[in-house]
C-alpha positions as CSV (number, residue, x, y, z in Angstrom):
1,M,21.3,-23.2,-5.7
2,P,20.4,-24.4,-2.2
3,D,19.2,-21.8,0.3
4,W,22.0,-22.7,2.8
5,V,24.6,-21.4,0.3
6,K,22.8,-18.0,0.3
7,Q,22.5,-18.0,4.1
8,R,26.3,-18.7,4.4
9,A,27.0,-15.9,2.0
10,L,24.8,-13.5,3.9
11,A,26.4,-14.5,7.2
12,L,29.9,-13.5,6.1
13,S,31.5,-10.5,7.7
14,R,31.7,-7.2,5.9
15,P,35.5,-7.3,5.3
16,W,35.2,-10.8,3.8
17,K,32.4,-9.7,1.5
18,R,34.4,-6.6,0.4
19,G,37.6,-8.7,-0.2
20,M,35.7,-11.2,-2.3
21,T,34.1,-8.4,-4.3
22,I,37.6,-6.9,-5.0
23,A,39.0,-10.3,-6.0
24,F,36.1,-10.9,-8.4
25,D,36.5,-7.4,-9.9
26,T,40.2,-8.0,-10.4
27,V,39.6,-11.2,-12.3
28,A,36.7,-9.8,-14.2
29,L,38.6,-6.7,-15.4
30,F,41.7,-8.8,-16.4
31,A,39.3,-11.0,-18.4
32,A,37.8,-7.8,-19.9
33,V,41.2,-6.7,-21.1
34,W,42.0,-10.1,-22.5
35,I,38.7,-10.3,-24.4
36,A,39.2,-6.7,-25.7
37,Y,42.6,-7.7,-27.1
38,Y,41.1,-10.9,-28.5
39,V,38.3,-9.0,-30.2
40,R,40.7,-6.5,-31.8
41,L,43.6,-8.7,-32.7
42,G,41.8,-11.9,-33.5
43,P,42.1,-15.6,-32.4
44,G,45.8,-15.7,-33.0
45,F,46.5,-13.2,-30.2
46,R,49.2,-14.2,-27.8
47,P,50.2,-11.5,-25.3
48,N,53.8,-10.5,-25.0
49,G,55.5,-9.4,-21.8
50,P,54.5,-5.7,-22.0
51,Q,50.9,-6.5,-22.9
52,M,50.7,-8.9,-20.0
53,L,51.9,-6.2,-17.7
54,L,49.4,-3.7,-19.2
55,S,46.6,-6.2,-18.7
56,L,47.5,-6.5,-15.0
57,A,47.7,-2.7,-14.8
58,A,44.0,-2.3,-15.7
59,P,42.5,-3.9,-12.5
60,A,45.3,-2.3,-10.5
61,I,44.1,1.1,-11.7
62,A,40.4,0.2,-11.4
63,V,40.3,-1.0,-7.7
64,P,41.5,2.3,-6.1
65,I,39.1,4.2,-8.4
66,F,36.3,1.9,-7.4
67,V,37.2,2.4,-3.7
68,R,37.2,6.1,-4.0
69,M,33.8,6.2,-5.8
70,G,32.2,4.0,-3.2
71,L,31.6,0.8,-5.2
72,Y,32.6,-1.3,-2.2
73,R,30.5,0.6,0.3
74,A,27.2,-0.4,-1.3
75,V,25.2,-3.3,0.1
76,I,24.5,-5.6,-2.9
77,R,21.0,-6.6,-1.7
78,Y,20.0,-2.9,-1.5
79,L,21.7,-1.7,-4.7
80,S,19.6,0.8,-6.5
81,D,19.3,1.2,-10.3
82,R,21.2,4.4,-10.1
83,A,24.3,2.4,-9.2
84,I,24.6,1.7,-13.0
85,I,25.5,5.3,-13.5
86,T,28.2,5.2,-10.8
87,I,29.7,2.0,-12.2
88,A,29.8,3.5,-15.7
89,Q,31.5,6.6,-14.4
90,A,34.1,4.5,-12.5
91,M,34.8,2.4,-15.6
92,L,35.1,5.4,-17.8
93,L,37.6,7.0,-15.5
94,T,39.5,3.6,-15.3
95,A,39.5,3.2,-19.1
96,A,40.8,6.8,-19.5
97,C,43.6,6.3,-17.0
98,W,44.5,3.0,-18.6
99,A,44.5,4.5,-22.1
100,A,46.8,7.2,-20.7
101,V,49.2,4.5,-19.5
102,L,49.0,2.8,-22.9
103,F,49.9,6.1,-24.6
104,L,52.8,6.8,-22.3
105,T,54.3,3.3,-22.7
106,A,53.9,3.5,-26.5
107,M,55.9,6.8,-26.4
108,Y,58.8,4.8,-24.9
109,G,58.6,2.1,-27.5
110,M,56.7,-0.6,-25.7
111,N,54.3,-2.6,-27.8
112,G,51.0,-1.5,-26.1
113,A,47.6,-1.9,-27.5
114,P,45.5,-0.6,-30.5
115,R,43.2,2.4,-29.8
116,L,40.1,0.2,-29.9
117,V,41.1,-1.9,-27.0
118,P,40.4,0.7,-24.2
119,V,37.0,1.3,-25.7
120,A,36.2,-2.4,-25.7
121,F,37.6,-2.6,-22.2
122,F,35.3,0.1,-21.0
123,A,32.2,-1.7,-22.5
124,L,33.1,-5.1,-21.3
125,G,34.3,-4.0,-17.8
126,S,31.0,-2.1,-17.3
127,L,29.0,-5.1,-18.4
128,F,31.0,-7.5,-16.1
129,I,30.9,-5.2,-13.0
130,A,27.3,-4.1,-13.2
131,G,26.0,-7.4,-14.4
132,S,27.6,-9.4,-11.6
133,R,26.3,-7.0,-8.9
134,F,22.7,-7.0,-10.2
135,A,22.7,-10.7,-10.8
136,L,23.8,-11.3,-7.2
137,K,21.2,-8.8,-6.0
138,G,18.5,-10.7,-7.9
139,W,19.7,-14.1,-6.5
140,L,19.7,-12.8,-2.9
141,G,16.3,-11.2,-3.3
142,V,14.3,-14.1,-4.9
143,P,12.9,-15.7,-1.8
144,Q,11.6,-12.3,-0.5
145,L,9.8,-11.4,-3.7
146,A,8.3,-14.9,-3.8
147,R,6.2,-14.1,-0.7
148,H,4.0,-11.7,-2.6
149,A,1.4,-13.8,-4.2
150,S,-1.2,-11.0,-4.1
151,G,0.0,-9.4,-7.2
152,Y,2.0,-6.3,-8.3
153,T,2.0,-2.8,-6.9
154,L,1.5,0.5,-8.8
155,I,2.9,3.7,-7.4
156,Y,0.7,6.8,-8.2
157,G,3.2,9.6,-8.6
158,A,6.3,9.7,-10.8
159,N,8.2,12.1,-8.4
160,D,11.1,12.1,-6.0
161,A,8.9,10.6,-3.2
162,G,7.7,7.9,-5.6
163,V,11.3,7.0,-6.5
164,Q,12.3,6.8,-2.9
165,L,9.3,4.7,-2.1
166,A,10.2,2.3,-4.9
167,S,13.7,2.0,-3.6
168,A,12.4,1.4,0.0
169,L,10.0,-1.3,-1.2
170,N,12.6,-3.0,-3.2
171,A,15.1,-2.9,-0.4
172,N,12.7,-4.5,2.0
173,G,11.3,-6.9,-0.5
174,G,8.0,-5.2,0.3
175,A,6.4,-5.3,-3.1
176,R,6.7,-6.3,-6.8
177,I,6.4,-3.0,-8.6
178,A,4.6,-2.9,-11.9
179,G,5.3,0.7,-12.7
180,F,4.3,4.3,-12.0
181,I,1.1,6.1,-12.7
182,D,1.3,9.9,-13.3
183,D,-1.1,12.6,-14.4
184,H,1.4,14.5,-16.5
185,P,1.6,13.3,-20.2
186,R,5.2,14.3,-20.5
187,F,6.2,11.3,-18.3
188,H,4.0,8.7,-20.1
189,G,5.9,5.9,-21.8
190,R,9.2,6.8,-20.1
191,D,11.1,4.7,-17.7
192,L,11.8,5.8,-14.1
193,V,14.4,3.8,-12.1
194,G,13.7,0.9,-14.4
195,Y,9.9,1.0,-14.3
196,R,7.5,2.3,-16.9
197,V,5.3,5.4,-16.3
198,Y,1.7,4.9,-17.4
199,P,-1.3,7.3,-17.6
200,P,-4.2,6.9,-15.2
201,A,-6.3,5.4,-18.0
202,A,-4.0,2.4,-18.1
203,V,-4.9,1.2,-14.6
204,P,-7.8,-1.1,-15.6
205,G,-5.6,-2.8,-18.2
206,L,-2.7,-3.2,-15.7
207,V,-5.0,-4.7,-13.1
208,K,-6.4,-7.2,-15.6
209,N,-3.2,-8.1,-17.5
210,M,-0.5,-7.8,-14.8
211,G,-2.5,-8.8,-11.7
212,V,-2.0,-5.5,-10.0
213,G,-3.5,-5.8,-6.5
214,E,-2.4,-2.6,-4.8
215,V,-2.0,1.1,-5.7
216,I,0.1,3.4,-3.4
217,I,-0.6,7.1,-3.7
218,S,2.8,8.8,-3.5
219,L,1.6,12.5,-3.7
220,P,2.6,13.9,-0.3
221,Q,1.9,17.5,-1.4
222,A,-1.5,16.7,-2.9
223,T,-4.5,18.4,-1.4
224,T,-7.3,16.4,0.3
225,T,-9.6,17.2,-2.6
226,R,-7.1,15.8,-5.1
227,R,-6.5,12.6,-3.0
228,R,-10.3,12.1,-2.9
229,E,-10.5,12.5,-6.7
230,I,-7.8,9.9,-7.2
231,F,-9.4,7.5,-4.7
232,E,-12.8,7.8,-6.5
233,A,-11.1,7.1,-9.8
234,L,-9.3,4.0,-8.4
235,S,-12.2,2.7,-6.4
236,A,-13.8,1.1,-9.4
237,Q,-10.9,-1.3,-9.5
238,A,-10.6,-4.3,-7.2
239,V,-7.3,-3.0,-5.7
240,K,-6.1,-2.1,-2.2
241,I,-5.3,1.6,-1.9
242,R,-2.6,2.9,0.5
243,T,-1.0,6.4,0.7
244,L,2.2,8.0,1.5
245,P,1.8,10.4,4.5
246,A,1.4,14.1,3.9
247,I,4.5,16.2,3.3
248,A,4.0,18.0,6.6
249,D,4.2,14.7,8.5
250,L,7.3,13.7,6.5
251,A,8.9,17.0,7.3
252,A,8.0,16.7,11.0
253,G,9.7,13.3,11.1
254,K,6.5,11.5,12.0
255,Y,7.0,9.1,9.0
256,S,9.7,8.1,6.6
257,V,9.1,7.7,2.9
258,G,9.1,4.0,3.3
259,Q,6.3,4.1,5.8
260,L,2.7,3.8,4.4
261,R,-0.7,4.1,5.9
262,E,-4.0,2.9,4.9
263,I,-6.3,5.5,3.2
264,D,-8.5,6.8,6.0
265,I,-12.1,8.1,5.6
266,D,-10.8,11.5,6.7
267,D,-8.9,11.6,3.4
268,L,-12.1,11.5,1.5
269,L,-13.9,14.4,3.2
270,G,-12.7,16.9,0.6
271,R,-12.1,19.5,3.3
272,S,-9.3,22.0,2.8
273,S,-7.4,22.3,6.0
274,V,-6.7,25.6,7.7
275,P,-3.8,25.7,10.2
276,P,-4.9,26.7,13.7
277,D,-4.3,30.2,14.9
278,P,-1.7,29.7,17.8
279,D,-2.6,33.1,19.2
280,L,-6.2,32.1,19.7
281,L,-5.3,28.7,21.3
282,R,-2.7,30.3,23.6
283,Q,-5.1,33.1,24.5
284,L,-7.7,30.8,25.9
285,I,-5.5,28.0,27.4
286,D,-2.0,29.2,28.3
287,G,-1.7,29.6,32.1
288,R,-5.4,29.1,32.8
289,V,-7.4,26.7,35.0
290,I,-9.8,24.8,32.6
291,L,-12.7,22.5,33.2
292,V,-13.9,20.0,30.6
293,S,-17.2,18.3,31.3
294,G,-17.7,15.0,29.7
295,A,-14.0,14.7,29.5
296,G,-14.0,11.0,28.7
297,G,-16.2,11.3,25.6
298,S,-15.0,11.6,22.0
299,I,-15.1,15.4,21.9
300,G,-14.2,15.9,25.5
301,S,-11.2,13.7,25.4
302,E,-9.9,15.3,22.2
303,L,-10.4,18.7,23.8
304,S,-8.5,17.6,26.9
305,R,-5.6,16.3,24.9
306,L,-5.4,19.5,22.8
307,I,-5.6,21.7,26.0
308,G,-2.8,19.6,27.6
309,R,-0.5,20.6,24.7
310,W,-1.0,24.3,25.3
311,N,0.3,24.8,28.8
312,P,-2.7,25.3,31.0
313,R,-2.1,25.9,34.7
314,R,-4.4,23.1,35.6
315,L,-6.9,20.9,33.8
316,V,-10.0,19.6,35.6
317,L,-11.8,16.6,34.1
318,L,-15.4,16.1,35.0
319,E,-16.8,12.7,33.9
320,A,-19.6,10.4,35.1
321,N,-18.1,7.3,33.6
322,E,-15.3,5.8,35.7
323,F,-13.4,4.0,33.0
324,A,-13.6,6.9,30.6
325,L,-12.2,9.2,33.2
326,Y,-9.4,6.7,34.0
327,E,-8.5,6.4,30.3
328,I,-8.3,10.1,29.5
329,K,-6.2,10.7,32.7
330,R,-3.9,7.9,31.7
331,R,-3.5,9.3,28.2
332,L,-2.8,12.8,29.5
333,A,-0.1,11.5,31.8
334,R,1.5,9.9,28.8
335,D,1.2,12.7,26.3
336,S,1.6,15.7,28.7
337,P,3.6,14.4,31.6
338,G,4.1,17.8,33.3
339,L,0.4,18.7,33.2
340,E,-1.5,19.1,36.5
341,V,-4.7,17.0,36.1
342,V,-7.6,16.9,38.5
343,P,-10.0,14.0,37.8
344,V,-13.5,14.5,39.2
345,L,-15.9,11.6,39.0
346,G,-19.4,13.0,39.0
347,S,-22.3,14.3,37.0
348,V,-23.2,17.7,35.7
349,L,-26.6,17.2,37.5
350,D,-24.9,17.6,40.9
351,D,-25.3,21.3,41.7
352,R,-23.3,21.1,44.9
353,L,-20.4,19.3,43.1
354,A,-20.4,21.9,40.2
355,R,-20.2,24.8,42.6
356,S,-17.6,23.2,44.7
357,I,-15.4,22.6,41.7
358,M,-15.7,26.1,40.5
359,S,-14.7,27.7,43.8
360,R,-12.2,25.1,45.0
361,E,-10.2,24.9,41.7
362,A,-10.7,28.6,40.7
363,I,-12.0,27.6,37.3
364,E,-11.4,30.2,34.6
365,V,-12.6,28.4,31.4
366,V,-15.3,25.8,31.0
367,F,-15.8,23.5,27.9
368,H,-19.2,21.9,28.4
369,A,-19.1,18.7,26.3
370,A,-21.1,16.4,28.6
371,A,-24.3,15.3,26.8
372,Y,-26.3,12.3,25.6
373,K,-26.0,12.5,21.8
374,H,-27.5,9.3,20.3
375,V,-30.7,10.2,18.6
376,P,-32.6,6.9,18.8
377,L,-31.6,6.2,22.3
378,L,-32.8,9.6,23.5
379,E,-36.1,9.0,21.7
380,A,-36.5,5.8,23.9
381,N,-35.2,7.5,27.1
382,V,-36.7,10.9,27.0
383,I,-36.6,11.5,30.8
384,E,-32.9,10.8,31.3
385,G,-32.0,12.6,28.1
386,V,-33.8,15.8,29.0
387,R,-32.6,15.7,32.6
388,N,-28.9,15.4,31.6
389,N,-28.8,17.6,28.5
390,V,-31.1,20.4,29.7
391,L,-30.9,20.5,33.5
392,G,-27.2,19.5,33.5
393,T,-26.4,22.4,31.2
394,S,-28.4,24.8,33.4
395,I,-26.7,23.6,36.6
396,L,-23.2,23.9,35.2
397,A,-23.7,27.1,33.3
398,R,-25.3,28.9,36.3
399,A,-22.6,27.6,38.6
400,A,-20.0,29.1,36.2
401,L,-21.9,32.4,36.0
402,D,-22.0,32.7,39.8
403,A,-18.3,31.8,40.0
404,G,-17.4,34.5,37.5
405,V,-15.6,32.3,35.0
406,S,-13.9,34.0,32.1
407,R,-15.3,31.8,29.3
408,F,-18.1,29.2,29.1
409,V,-18.2,27.2,25.8
410,L,-21.1,24.9,25.0
411,I,-20.5,22.2,22.5
412,S,-23.7,22.1,20.5
413,T,-24.9,20.3,17.3
414,D,-26.6,21.0,14.0
415,K,-29.5,18.9,15.3
416,A,-30.5,21.9,17.4
417,V,-31.6,23.7,14.3
418,Y,-35.3,23.1,13.6
419,P,-35.1,20.1,16.0
420,T,-37.2,17.0,15.2
421,S,-35.6,14.8,17.8
422,V,-35.4,14.8,21.6
423,M,-31.7,15.1,21.3
424,G,-31.9,18.1,19.0
425,A,-34.5,19.8,21.2
426,T,-32.4,19.3,24.4
427,K,-29.4,20.9,22.7
428,R,-31.5,23.9,21.6
429,W,-32.6,24.3,25.2
430,A,-28.9,24.2,26.2
431,E,-28.1,26.9,23.6
432,I,-31.0,29.1,25.0
433,I,-29.7,28.5,28.6
434,V,-26.2,29.7,27.6
435,L,-27.7,32.7,25.8
436,D,-29.6,33.5,29.0
437,C,-26.5,33.3,31.1
438,A,-24.7,35.6,28.7
439,A,-27.5,38.2,29.1
440,R,-27.3,37.8,32.9
441,A,-23.5,38.3,32.9
442,A,-23.9,41.4,30.8
443,A,-26.7,42.8,33.0
444,K,-24.5,42.7,36.1
445,G,-21.4,43.9,34.4
446,S,-19.5,40.6,34.6
447,N,-16.6,39.8,32.4
448,S,-17.9,36.3,31.9
449,R,-18.6,35.4,28.3
450,F,-20.9,32.6,27.4
451,C,-21.1,31.1,23.8
452,A,-22.0,28.0,21.9
453,V,-20.2,26.2,19.1
454,R,-22.5,24.4,16.7
455,F,-21.2,21.8,14.2
456,G,-22.2,18.5,12.5
457,N,-21.0,15.0,12.8
458,V,-17.6,14.0,14.0
459,L,-16.0,11.0,12.3
460,G,-15.3,8.2,14.6
461,S,-17.1,9.8,17.6
462,N,-19.3,7.8,20.0
463,G,-22.5,7.1,18.2
464,S,-21.1,7.9,14.8
465,V,-22.0,5.8,11.8
466,V,-18.3,5.2,11.0
467,P,-17.6,2.7,13.8
468,L,-20.8,0.9,13.0
469,F,-20.0,0.7,9.3
470,K,-16.5,-0.6,10.1
471,E,-18.0,-3.3,12.4
472,Q,-20.6,-4.4,9.8
473,I,-17.9,-4.5,7.0
474,A,-15.6,-6.6,9.3
475,A,-18.4,-9.0,9.9
476,G,-19.0,-9.4,6.1
477,G,-22.0,-7.2,5.9
478,P,-24.6,-6.1,5.3
479,V,-24.1,-2.4,5.9
480,T,-27.4,-0.8,7.0
481,L,-28.5,2.7,5.9
482,T,-31.6,4.4,7.2
483,S,-32.2,6.2,3.9
484,D,-30.5,6.6,0.5
485,A,-31.3,10.3,0.5
486,M,-29.8,11.0,3.9
487,T,-26.8,13.4,4.0
488,R,-24.7,14.7,6.9
489,Y,-21.9,17.2,7.6
490,F,-18.7,15.6,8.7
491,M,-15.3,16.7,10.1
492,S,-12.5,15.0,12.0
493,V,-12.5,15.1,15.8
494,H,-9.1,16.8,15.9
495,E,-10.2,19.6,13.7
496,A,-13.4,20.0,15.7
497,A,-11.5,20.4,18.9
498,E,-9.1,22.9,17.5
499,L,-12.0,25.0,16.1
500,I,-14.0,24.9,19.3
501,V,-11.1,26.3,21.3
502,Q,-10.4,29.0,18.8
503,A,-14.1,30.0,18.6
504,G,-14.2,30.2,22.4
505,A,-11.3,32.6,22.3
506,M,-13.2,34.9,19.9
507,S,-16.4,35.0,22.0
508,E,-17.8,38.4,22.8
509,G,-20.7,36.9,24.9
510,G,-24.0,35.7,23.7
511,D,-22.8,34.6,20.4
512,F,-23.1,31.3,18.5
513,F,-20.2,30.0,16.4
514,L,-20.9,27.7,13.4
515,L,-18.0,25.6,12.2
516,E,-17.7,25.6,8.4
517,M,-18.4,22.0,7.5
518,G,-18.0,22.0,3.8
519,A,-20.5,20.2,1.6
520,P,-22.8,17.6,3.1
521,I,-21.9,14.0,2.3
522,A,-24.4,11.3,1.3
523,I,-24.4,8.5,3.9
524,R,-24.6,5.9,1.1
525,T,-21.5,7.4,-0.5
526,L,-19.8,7.2,2.8
527,A,-20.7,3.6,3.2
528,E,-19.6,2.7,-0.3
529,N,-16.2,4.4,0.2
530,M,-15.7,2.6,3.5
531,V,-16.3,-0.8,1.8
532,R,-13.8,0.1,-0.9
533,L,-11.3,1.3,1.7
534,A,-11.4,-2.2,3.1
535,G,-10.4,-3.5,-0.3
536,L,-13.8,-5.0,-1.0
537,S,-16.5,-4.3,-3.5
538,V,-20.2,-3.3,-3.1
539,R,-22.7,-6.0,-4.0
540,S,-25.5,-4.5,-6.1
541,A,-27.7,-5.3,-9.1
542,A,-24.9,-4.2,-11.4
543,N,-22.3,-6.2,-9.4
544,P,-24.0,-9.3,-8.0
545,G,-20.7,-10.8,-7.2
546,G,-19.6,-8.0,-4.8
547,D,-18.4,-8.6,-1.3
548,I,-20.6,-6.4,0.9
549,E,-24.3,-5.6,0.5
550,I,-25.8,-2.2,1.5
551,N,-29.4,-2.4,2.8
552,T,-31.8,0.5,3.4
553,I,-33.8,-0.1,6.6
554,G,-35.8,3.2,6.9
555,T,-35.4,6.3,9.0
556,R,-35.5,6.0,12.8
557,P,-37.6,8.1,15.2
558,G,-36.4,11.7,15.3
559,E,-34.0,11.4,12.4
560,K,-33.9,14.1,9.6
561,L,-32.8,13.4,6.1
562,T,-30.7,16.6,6.0
563,E,-29.1,18.9,8.7
564,E,-28.7,22.6,8.8
565,L,-26.2,24.7,10.8
566,F,-28.2,28.0,11.3
567,Y,-31.6,29.4,11.4
568,D,-31.1,32.6,9.4
569,A,-28.2,32.7,6.9
570,N,-28.5,36.5,6.8
571,Q,-27.3,36.8,10.4
572,V,-24.1,34.8,9.8
573,M,-20.8,36.7,9.8
574,R,-17.3,35.8,9.0
575,T,-14.6,35.8,11.7
576,R,-10.8,36.1,11.6
577,H,-10.7,32.3,11.1
578,A,-11.8,30.9,7.7
579,K,-13.5,27.9,9.2
580,I,-15.5,29.7,12.0
581,L,-18.7,31.7,11.4
582,R,-20.5,33.8,14.0
583,A,-24.3,34.2,14.4
584,Q,-25.3,36.8,16.9
585,Q,-28.5,35.8,18.7
586,A,-31.3,37.7,20.2
587,D,-31.7,38.0,24.0
588,G,-32.7,35.0,26.0
589,P,-36.4,34.4,26.7
590,D,-38.0,36.1,29.8
591,N,-39.8,32.9,30.9
592,L,-36.8,30.6,30.9
593,D,-36.8,30.1,34.7
594,T,-40.5,29.3,34.6
595,A,-40.0,26.9,31.7
596,L,-37.2,25.2,33.6
597,A,-39.3,24.9,36.7
598,T,-42.2,23.4,34.8
599,L,-39.9,21.0,32.9
600,S,-38.3,19.9,36.2
601,A,-41.7,19.2,37.7
602,A,-42.6,17.0,34.8
603,L,-39.3,15.2,35.1
604,A,-39.9,14.6,38.8
605,E,-43.2,13.1,37.9
606,A,-41.6,11.0,35.2
607,D,-44.4,12.1,32.8
608,E,-42.7,11.4,29.5
609,T,-45.6,12.7,27.4
610,E,-45.6,16.0,29.2
611,V,-41.8,16.3,29.2
612,R,-41.8,15.7,25.4
613,R,-44.6,18.3,24.9
614,L,-42.9,20.9,27.1
615,L,-39.6,20.3,25.4
616,F,-40.8,21.2,21.9
617,A,-43.4,23.7,23.0
618,F,-40.7,25.9,24.5
619,T,-38.3,25.8,21.5
620,D,-41.3,26.5,19.2
621,E,-42.4,29.5,21.3
622,Y,-38.9,30.9,21.5
623,E,-38.5,30.7,17.7
624,G,-42.0,32.2,17.2
625,N,-43.3,29.1,15.5
626,T,-47.0,28.5,15.1
627,E,-46.6,25.1,13.3
628,P,-47.4,21.8,15.0
629,L,-44.8,20.9,17.6
630,R,-43.1,18.2,15.6
631,K,-43.2,17.0,12.0
632,A,-42.2,13.6,10.6
633,A,-38.6,12.8,10.9
634,G,-36.7,13.9,7.8
635,S,-38.7,17.2,7.4
636,S,-37.0,20.5,7.5
637,R,-39.1,22.9,9.5
638,R,-38.9,26.5,8.6
639,L,-39.8,28.4,11.8
640,R,-39.4,31.9,10.3
């Protein structure tokens, strides 16, 4: 039938559509009665007057019942399979009422109908009413379904969310559904809203035989670990994988069941989430004046957004990059419109500026996130890296100490443990400087508490491998690894920001907090998962026809194959938060001022060799190490 007929039908007003449906049902039910008589009484049946009246009574009884049961409120294009049950119930009630009319008329001597006729009327009427509606639905939906040339879709999860998702996809013409996948054997082989439920082992056959091109994970209550297991099982198939949002997001109204999102690399970390402690967040933020250095960076900006949601009195943003400062201020104005934000364009190396901010803004809490973090770049730019990360921390921390701030929280890194890179060594210096400030605060009876929070890599942060891998995959490859044996700890930037603030609230002064990072992840596994997340396959000797090749290019200067979070596991203690550990440190070194002066002199002379020597000599001396200053990248130096 021409498309213009369909368009004219769809353009009709709702009253016209309802009227036409009622007229069709009237004719169809009258025909059902007639055929029922014909089946029972044979070809020679000719209705008499009473039988004709009874035949007309059937649709007259049915239409009010259909109206009451909502058969004329449903939109045919969006009709669900469950409508069959409603139609059957309406027809059963109609047939019962009509049978009662037949019985009453027979009592008064009218020649009604044999008892089989109401039964046949129920069966034929149900067939006509349901069949007509679903045939019309199929006709109206054909062009939409024809768009999907990429294959069928499987829904992983035979549950209420999966049923709602199937209905939403059908209503929008969003997919051709091949069936459900479910882990529970009791569902296997059954039909759910018209679709077969298969075991997970059937996926390869469905992909091959039905042309399945997509699997949607409809398990909103599943843990991250379970989602990762499912993804790993499905990743061997050349299918796109999407997921229904988590149940918490659905309950919060962030998504509807019909909204899907791509599987994100965060879903594959296998980390069990722990809700933040609102008391700790409120204790450190609510009503306070807070300074975030490096506020435009990945960690600094996420900290700023988190702080903005917990009602600080004022938020001061210190950032050396003009555009980054503009961006975080703009986002805070959008996300926290009532927040007082003070943007400060400047460097942590400016001692006068640091002291001016502390006194002018009456800073109470400092989060020091400003640092250069890219390992190879700092190996090539030792002078600037040391100046910013070491001297910048010293200037800001001592300005905070003199101003009597309540809390100073240094954002550190696992690369500070047994450092083999300039970046790691500068962060270890920063930790020692903070430890020294904590000792000075305690010595003069100040309430200022200085601490450091140490953790591993943050997914998607500036300098992270994740954006690089995404760029390389988008360009068609190859994806480059430094070593197949390299592993790293990972967490999301949002989780890191929440844990940093909570750790700062628990500080007693001079302590180091270690964020529980879970198990380290092989960088090759991360790269392979990202290729599969893009709906592509890894090219290898076993799969020469794959889409993306992964090449190993060798470790870069300063890189280690593995990272560690602490020096001595025996000194690590649990805290009230399951994801935060505390490591109490010894007092700061007595010669820190001398070491800083010597390092500053070497920096002023731009003597890179001497700066590098002093950088590692001091950390080795502080840890009591007698080994050579540096070992090859990838080694794990045991200093104790």
